[in-house]
C-alpha positions as a printed NumPy array, in Angstrom:
array([[ 36.501,  28.985,  49.649],
       [ 35.339,  28.963,  45.703],
       [ 31.956,  27.368,  44.292],
       [ 33.574,  24.335,  43.762],
       [ 34.532,  23.218,  46.527],
       [ 30.983,  24.532,  47.995],
       [ 29.63 ,  21.683,  45.704],
       [ 31.525,  18.947,  47.392],
       [ 29.241,  17.035,  49.03 ],
       [ 27.393,  16.671,  45.206],
       [ 30.501,  15.566,  43.956],
       [ 29.462,  12.259,  43.111],
       [ 25.456,  12.892,  42.352],
       [ 25.89 ,  12.687,  38.947],
       [ 26.168,   8.694,  39.412],
       [ 23.365,   8.62 ,  41.485],
       [ 21.331,  10.894,  38.488],
       [ 22.692,   8.073,  36.464],
       [ 21.065,   5.477,  38.566],
       [ 17.265,   7.292,  38.13 ],
       [ 17.986,   7.469,  34.269],
       [ 18.427,   3.73 ,  34.418],
       [ 15.271,   3.148,  36.06 ],
       [ 13.494,   5.567,  34.233],
       [ 14.964,   3.82 ,  30.693],
       [ 14.372,   0.7  ,  32.424],
       [ 10.622,   1.394,  32.758],
       [  9.838,   2.972,  29.82 ],
       [ 11.975,   0.464,  27.311],
       [  9.225,  -1.906,  26.401],
       [  6.228,   0.628,  25.675],
       [  8.584,   2.71 ,  24.247],
       [ 10.459,  -0.229,  21.762],
       [  8.147,  -2.905,  21.925],
       [  6.393,  -0.825,  18.93 ],
       [  8.941,   1.541,  18.042],
       [  7.797,   1.694,  14.56 ],
       [  4.151,   2.23 ,  15.147],
       [  4.74 ,   4.84 ,  17.328],
       [  3.68 ,   8.543,  16.791],
       [  6.051,  11.531,  15.369],
       [  5.367,  13.983,  18.965],
       [  5.685,  10.124,  20.592],
       [  9.739,   9.905,  19.681],
       [ 10.485,  13.602,  19.97 ],
       [  9.06 ,  13.825,  23.78 ],
       [ 11.275,  10.62 ,  24.189],
       [ 14.421,  11.846,  23.28 ],
       [ 13.664,  15.23 ,  24.445],
       [ 13.312,  13.907,  28.259],
       [ 16.456,  11.759,  28.021],
       [ 18.48 ,  14.387,  26.983],
       [ 16.814,  16.63 ,  30.068],
       [ 18.315,  13.074,  31.685],
       [ 21.655,  13.197,  30.501],
       [ 21.617,  16.664,  31.387],
       [ 20.717,  16.166,  35.268],
       [ 23.908,  13.792,  35.196],
       [ 26.247,  16.25 ,  32.815],
       [ 25.727,  19.613,  34.327],
       [ 26.691,  18.198,  38.045],
       [ 30.127,  16.499,  37.329],
       [ 31.142,  19.605,  35.134],
       [ 29.706,  21.882,  38.289],
       [ 31.552,  19.602,  40.704],
       [ 34.762,  18.643,  39.025],
       [ 36.365,  21.989,  38.317],
       [ 34.882,  22.779,  34.857],
       [ 31.909,  25.737,  35.774],
       [ 32.658,  27.136,  32.051],
       [ 31.157,  24.248,  30.258],
       [ 28.46 ,  23.7  ,  33.604],
       [ 27.283,  27.197,  32.587],
       [ 27.298,  27.117,  28.525],
       [ 25.599,  23.606,  28.885],
       [ 23.176,  25.2  ,  31.043],
       [ 22.01 ,  27.765,  28.922],
       [ 21.401,  24.719,  26.164],
       [ 19.789,  22.912,  28.837],
       [ 16.767,  25.263,  29.422],
       [ 16.264,  25.535,  25.617],
       [ 15.86 ,  21.1  ,  25.758],
       [ 13.686,  22.044,  28.827],
       [ 11.277,  23.64 ,  26.539],
       [ 11.441,  20.423,  24.321],
       [  9.888,  18.293,  27.703],
       [  7.582,  20.638,  28.439],
       [  5.467,  21.172,  25.268],
       [  5.867,  17.849,  23.885],
       [  4.509,  16.566,  27.662],
       [  1.403,  19.124,  27.076],
       [  1.017,  18.032,  23.693],
       [  0.703,  14.632,  24.121],
       [ -2.347,  14.675,  27.281],
       [ -4.714,  14.798,  24.568],
       [ -3.935,  11.089,  24.465],
       [ -5.705,  10.399,  27.582],
       [ -8.797,  11.951,  26.887],
       [ -8.413,   9.647,  23.651],
       [ -8.184,   6.837,  26.086],
       [-10.724,   7.688,  27.745],
       [-13.272,   7.525,  24.988],
       [-11.973,   4.258,  23.476],
       [-11.656,   2.194,  26.789],
       [-15.624,   3.719,  27.209],
       [-16.238,   2.298,  23.941],
       [-14.091,  -0.676,  23.939],
       [-14.245,  -1.904,  27.593],
       [-12.845,  -5.364,  26.481],
       [-10.289,  -3.797,  25.037],
       [ -9.299,  -1.776,  27.72 ],
       [ -9.966,  -4.208,  30.808],
       [ -9.967,  -2.732,  34.042],
       [ -8.371,   0.741,  32.676],
       [-11.584,   2.728,  33.   ],
       [-12.33 ,   6.489,  31.31 ],
       [-11.681,   7.691,  35.01 ],
       [ -8.723,   6.026,  35.243],
       [ -7.174,   7.559,  32.458],
       [ -9.217,  10.82 ,  33.274],
       [ -7.027,  11.04 ,  36.789],
       [ -4.196,   9.815,  34.998],
       [ -4.865,  13.064,  33.346],
       [ -4.848,  15.333,  35.941],
       [ -1.588,  13.718,  37.442],
       [  0.276,  14.551,  34.554],
       [ -0.59 ,  18.117,  33.958],
       [ -0.458,  19.268,  38.195],
       [  3.267,  17.288,  37.327],
       [  4.742,  19.008,  34.01 ],
       [  3.186,  22.384,  36.212],
       [  5.281,  21.495,  39.112],
       [  8.205,  20.403,  37.503],
       [  8.199,  23.517,  35.482],
       [  7.79 ,  25.538,  38.836],
       [ 11.056,  23.713,  39.522],
       [ 13.324,  25.006,  36.499],
       [ 11.747,  28.323,  37.481],
       [ 12.671,  28.013,  41.427],
       [ 16.292,  26.688,  39.755],
       [ 17.46 ,  29.647,  37.702],
       [ 15.765,  31.941,  40.869],
       [ 18.072,  30.5  ,  43.167],
       [ 21.101,  30.381,  41.07 ],
       [ 22.985,  32.117,  42.602],
       [ 22.533,  29.716,  46.602],
       [ 23.763,  26.934,  44.928],
       [ 22.62 ,  24.388,  47.231],
       [ 19.111,  25.152,  46.361],
       [ 20.027,  25.444,  42.419],
       [ 21.286,  22.038,  42.434],
       [ 18.136,  20.366,  44.188],
       [ 15.179,  21.868,  42.449],
       [ 16.825,  20.4  ,  39.475],
       [ 17.78 ,  17.507,  41.208],
       [ 14.371,  17.305,  42.47 ],
       [ 12.696,  18.118,  39.008],
       [ 13.655,  14.582,  37.516],
       [ 11.273,  12.901,  40.038],
       [  7.775,  15.129,  39.425],
       [  7.966,  13.23 ,  35.832],
       [  9.961,  10.401,  36.407],
       [  6.424,   8.39 ,  37.086],
       [  5.115,   8.374,  33.18 ],
       [  7.262,   5.799,  32.451],
       [  7.934,   4.263,  35.667],
       [  4.585,   3.566,  35.562],
       [  3.563,   1.99 ,  32.315],
       [  6.925,  -0.219,  33.172],
       [  5.444,  -1.716,  36.425],
       [  1.947,  -1.717,  34.945],
       [  2.56 ,  -3.675,  31.884],
       [  4.937,  -6.351,  33.69 ],
       [  1.867,  -6.353,  36.411],
       [ -0.576,  -6.822,  33.493],
       [  1.593,  -9.751,  32.405],
       [  1.956, -11.973,  35.314],
       [ -1.914, -11.754,  35.52 ],
       [ -2.652, -12.013,  32.093],
       [ -4.571, -15.254,  32.628],
       [ -6.726, -12.927,  34.629],
       [ -7.677, -10.014,  32.012],
       [-10.074,  -8.446,  32.475],
       [-10.089,  -8.778,  36.277],
       [ -7.157,  -7.092,  37.396],
       [ -6.478,  -4.452,  39.993],
       [ -4.71 ,  -1.702,  38.071],
       [ -4.368,   0.298,  41.069],
       [ -2.027,  -1.95 ,  42.352],
       [  0.782,  -1.264,  40.219],
       [  0.55 ,   2.58 ,  40.2  ],
       [  0.713,   2.236,  44.121],
       [  3.8  ,   0.268,  43.882],
       [  5.196,   3.01 ,  41.475],
       [  4.187,   5.21 ,  42.994],
       [  5.806,   4.256,  46.796],
       [  9.12 ,   3.842,  44.952],
       [  9.245,   7.279,  43.632],
       [  8.386,   8.747,  46.838],
       [ 11.108,   5.519,  48.381],
       [ 13.708,   7.053,  46.226],
       [ 13.015,  10.7  ,  46.675],
       [ 13.465,  10.817,  50.018],
       [ 16.201,   8.466,  50.044],
       [ 17.64 ,  10.809,  47.959],
       [ 16.689,  13.448,  50.022],
       [ 18.125,  11.836,  53.5  ],
       [ 21.825,  11.436,  51.9  ],
       [ 22.128,  15.284,  50.7  ],
       [ 20.115,  16.619,  54.049],
       [ 16.836,  18.035,  52.085],
       [ 14.208,  16.428,  53.853],
       [ 12.715,  19.108,  54.77 ],
       [ 13.592,  20.992,  51.434],
       [ 10.375,  22.814,  49.412],
       [ 11.288,  21.261,  46.315],
       [ 10.919,  17.298,  48.245],
       [  7.931,  18.041,  49.752],
       [  6.331,  19.688,  46.637],
       [  7.674,  16.141,  45.081],
       [  5.726,  14.07 ,  48.292],
       [  2.88 ,  15.836,  47.62 ],
       [  2.821,  14.926,  44.12 ],
       [  2.876,  11.586,  44.736],
       [  0.653,  11.323,  47.122],
       [ -2.182,  13.5  ,  45.412],
       [ -1.616,  10.521,  42.655],
       [ -2.831,   8.019,  44.793],
       [ -6.287,   9.353,  44.311],
       [ -6.581,   9.47 ,  40.576],
       [ -9.09 ,   7.364,  40.186],
       [-11.815,   8.944,  42.162],
       [-10.939,  12.272,  40.921],
       [-10.935,  10.908,  37.236],
       [-14.757,   9.982,  38.285],
       [-15.824,  13.488,  38.569],
       [-18.464,  14.706,  35.987],
       [-17.403,  17.819,  36.746],
       [-13.588,  17.54 ,  36.072],
       [-14.342,  14.75 ,  32.7  ],
       [-16.511,  18.064,  31.401],
       [-13.694,  20.482,  32.26 ],
       [-10.736,  18.464,  31.   ],
       [-12.548,  17.274,  27.87 ],
       [-13.869,  21.419,  27.149],
       [-10.232,  22.236,  27.404],
       [ -8.655,  19.48 ,  25.771],
       [ -9.857,  18.478,  22.097],
       [ -9.249,  15.553,  19.988]])
């Protein structure tokens, strides 16, 4: 039996990855395109490398399940180059959370419910998500000859890094809906909604492909659960001091 036949159960997964990319793009649309000309160069590079990575998550399983393994292997090497861009730009932008934490303390009337502890918590969650993403990519390489594991580590990795985009979209919508109550808005409600939506999608995909107990699924679920406590973690002075000493702005 050839490798394409071994992956027959995944012959539609490129469509599911397309759906996930659409969700991601809807989430980030207003935040990125709404002030396109004001975005810094680093933001543009990060947006397009991340978008390109999602494109690879669509095309790669299509090639693998439709008899184009040679093209799959070649583009897989290129995709690893893109992954480096996603990771580097993600880490390089983390200082933005420190800047927002400082500004929210200096201008509370502007940031409203987004207090410094919120931004410090977001920073911790993003650092862990990027690290988990790196781990998933490494696992996909290690398990490249175990095709089902290879595929699932890559699929699951997309859920590890989707929250910044989806979270911003839901947060912006929540603020708009409750704009008359500003600044008395509970900013953790849209964060909770985003988290529940991501974990629901992850478990739906995992159940569909019989991967509910797979380490990649459990890691993704753990990341989301951890992120629910970001504000509590961000309020710890030791955590804030550590982040400020490590990430200079």
